C-alpha positions, 0 to 999 in steps of 0.5 A: 947521886949514886954513880957506877960505872963498869968495866972488863966485860969482854969475849973469852974461851970456856975456862978462861977469867975475866974480871970486872971493875965497878968504879964508884965514889967513897961516900958510895962504898961507905954508905951502900952495899954493892953487888953484881947482878948479870941478865940474859936475854929473855930473864930476870936479872939475878944476883951473882955476888955482893959484899957489905959496905962495912964488914966485907961479908959476901954473898955468892950464888950457887952457880959461881960459888968457888969460880968468883970473887968479889972484893973492894979497894978503898983506895981506888974507889972501886969493887972487882968481880974476878971470875975463873973457870968461865962456862958458856952459862955465864954469858950475860950482860953484868951490872954493878949494883948499890943499895942502901944496907937494911938487911942481911947481904943475901937478901940484897943479893936474893930478895930485894931490888937494888936501889941504883945500877950501872950501865952494864958490861958484856961477857960473853963466854964461848969457843 
């Protein structure tokens, strides 16, 4: 069974930084591509960033390119999303997701619904 546990959400001022964590298992990291999606009330969930399970290829949505960075620590079985230069429009519930790999990492983030979702963590950017 795939378990994804997010943490790190908080309230910050514009321009601030946060690091989200997604704790999972070694088996999940080896078998699934991992990503971060976000959702604002009234809008559909959108893929923010994803990382390939084997070669570490990454994808970023244009709205976060250059500000966010996804990474993984296999020793801790954790995937991170470092978020810098945060903007009010980054306010959302952020979800860690996992998908059995079958296509490109960009497709995982932009086309196909993930197979598994975490419970979400709230990020609020406001002055």
